[in-house]
C-alpha positions in Angstrom: 0.0 0.0 0.0 2.7 2.5 1.0 4.7 1.7 -2.1 1.8 2.5 -4.5 0.2 5.3 -2.5 1.5 8.1 -4.8 1.7 5.9 -7.9 -1.7 7.3 -9.1 0.0 10.7 -9.6 1.3 9.5 -13.0 -2.3 8.6 -14.1 -4.1 11.8 -13.0 -1.6 14.6 -12.0 0.7 14.6 -15.1 0.2 14.4 -18.9 2.9 12.4 -20.6 3.5 13.0 -24.3 5.7 10.7 -26.3 8.1 11.9 -29.0 5.7 10.8 -31.7 3.0 13.1 -30.3 0.8 10.4 -28.7 -0.3 10.6 -25.1 1.0 7.8 -22.9 -0.9 6.5 -19.9 0.6 4.1 -17.3 -1.6 1.3 -18.3 0.0 1.3 -21.7 3.1 -0.3 -20.2 6.7 0.8 -20.1 7.8 3.9 -21.9 9.6 2.9 -25.1 10.6 6.3 -26.5 11.6 9.8 -25.4 8.8 11.7 -23.7 8.0 14.9 -21.9 5.5 15.6 -19.2 3.6 18.5 -17.6 1.5 18.8 -14.6 -2.2 19.0 -15.1 -3.6 22.4 -14.2 -6.3 22.4 -11.6 -5.6 18.8 -10.6 -7.5 17.3 -7.7 -4.9 16.5 -5.0 -7.1 13.8 -3.5 -7.5 11.8 -6.7 -4.0 10.3 -6.9 -4.6 8.0 -4.0 -7.7 6.4 -5.6 -6.0 6.3 -9.1 -3.2 4.1 -7.8 -5.6 1.2 -8.0 -5.5 1.7 -11.8 -1.8 0.9 -11.8 -0.7 -1.4 -9.0 -1.4 -4.6 -11.0 1.1 -3.3 -13.6 3.8 -2.9 -10.9 3.2 -5.9 -8.7 3.7 -9.2 -10.5 0.6 -11.5 -10.9 2.4 -14.3 -9.0 2.9 -12.0 -6.0 -0.8 -11.0 -6.1 -1.8 -14.6 -6.3 0.3 -15.4 -3.3 -1.0 -12.5 -1.3 -4.6 -13.4 -2.1 -4.0 -16.7 -0.3 -4.0 -14.8 3.0 -7.5 -13.4 3.4 -6.9 -11.1 6.3 -3.8 -9.6 4.8 -5.4 -9.5 1.3 -8.4 -7.5 2.7 -6.1 -5.0 4.3 -4.0 -4.7 1.2 -7.0 -4.1 -1.1 -8.3 -1.4 1.2 -4.8 0.2 1.4 -4.5 0.1 -2.4 -7.8 1.9 -2.7 -6.7 4.5 -0.2 -9.2 3.5 2.4 -6.7 3.3 5.2 -9.4 3.5 7.9 -10.6 0.0 6.8 -7.1 -1.5 6.3 -6.4 -2.2 10.0 -2.7 -2.3 10.9 -1.6 -2.0 7.3 -3.6 1.2 7.0 -2.1 2.6 10.1 1.4 1.8 8.9 0.7 3.5 5.5 -0.9 6.5 7.2 2.0 6.9 9.6 4.6 6.5 6.8 2.8 9.1 4.7 2.6 11.5 7.7 6.3 11.0 8.4 7.1 11.7 4.8 5.1 14.9 4.8 6.8 16.0 8.1 10.2 15.3 6.6 9.4 17.2 3.4 8.3 20.1 5.6 11.6 20.1 7.4 10.2 18.7 10.6 11.2 15.7 12.7 9.1 12.7 11.4 9.7 10.6 14.5 8.6 13.3 16.8 5.6 14.2 14.8 4.3 10.6 14.8 5.2 9.8 18.3 3.0 12.6 19.7 -0.1 11.4 21.4 -3.1 10.9 19.1 -4.9 13.9 20.6 -2.0 16.3 21.1 -2.3 19.7 19.4 1.0 19.0 17.6 -0.4 15.8 16.0 -3.7 17.5 15.2 -1.9 20.4 13.5 0.3 18.0 11.6 -2.6 15.9 10.4 -4.7 18.9 9.5 -1.8 20.4 7.5 -1.2 17.1 5.8 -4.8 16.9 4.8 -4.9 20.5 3.5 -1.6 20.0 1.5 -2.9 16.8 -0.1 -6.5 17.7 -0.6 -7.1 21.4 -0.7 -4.1 23.6 -1.1 -3.3 24.6 -4.7 0.5 24.4 -5.1 2.7 25.6 -7.9 0.0 27.3 -9.9 1.8 29.2 -12.6 -1.3 31.0 -14.0 -3.2 31.6 -10.9 -3.2 32.1 -7.2 -1.2 29.5 -5.3 -1.5 28.5 -1.6 2.2 27.6 -1.8 5.0 26.2 -3.7 6.6 22.8 -3.4 10.3 22.7 -4.5 13.2 20.3 -4.0 14.2 22.5 -1.1 10.9 22.4 0.8 7.3 23.6 1.0 6.6 27.3 1.0 3.1 28.3 2.1 1.5 31.7 2.1 1.4 32.0 5.9 -1.8 33.9 6.8 -4.1 32.1 4.4 -2.5 28.7 5.2 -2.8 29.3 9.0 -6.4 30.5 8.6 -7.4 27.5 6.6 -5.7 25.1 9.0 -7.5 26.7 12.0 -10.8 26.6 10.1 -10.3 22.9 9.3 -9.4 22.0 12.9 -12.5 23.9 14.2 -14.7 22.1 11.7 -13.4 18.8 13.1 -14.5 19.9 16.6 -10.9 20.5 17.8 -10.7 23.2 20.5 -8.0 25.3 22.1 -6.3 26.1 18.8 -3.7 28.8 19.3 -4.4 32.0 17.4 
């Protein structure tokens, strides 16, 4: 699940054009000629998790899937994780969620271990989870022709501070979380 979580990005977040001018999709198989790609404008940052289910069978060999399907409890968790439904994937879903949160914390320059070891209800954890959700599902990043909530570069994530903080606070309040610093 964790290995294919972001795999859907190549199906929905980027457009790949081959040297001969045709459009390539991941279900076409390996790239066999030079290509170029561009990010899709106005892409839905929530869609890539669901789109990974379009691709994982091309990445994981059929023999491995056959073997895994022989373990019903694990298979159920794996199918839910592949679909991005981590809340139904039991321990595997928790592992994938924590790995994703640690990855986001690391990208943001934080301490992944500390962020994930915070108690479930700590304000630090609630802030980290809220920011993670906004980054993956709501914030518009790297918008060349329009307003951006921030920019993701190789060096880090840069957010427009007041709007980002306001949206994070509003999200936490909408979740019933109280005592949010102002």
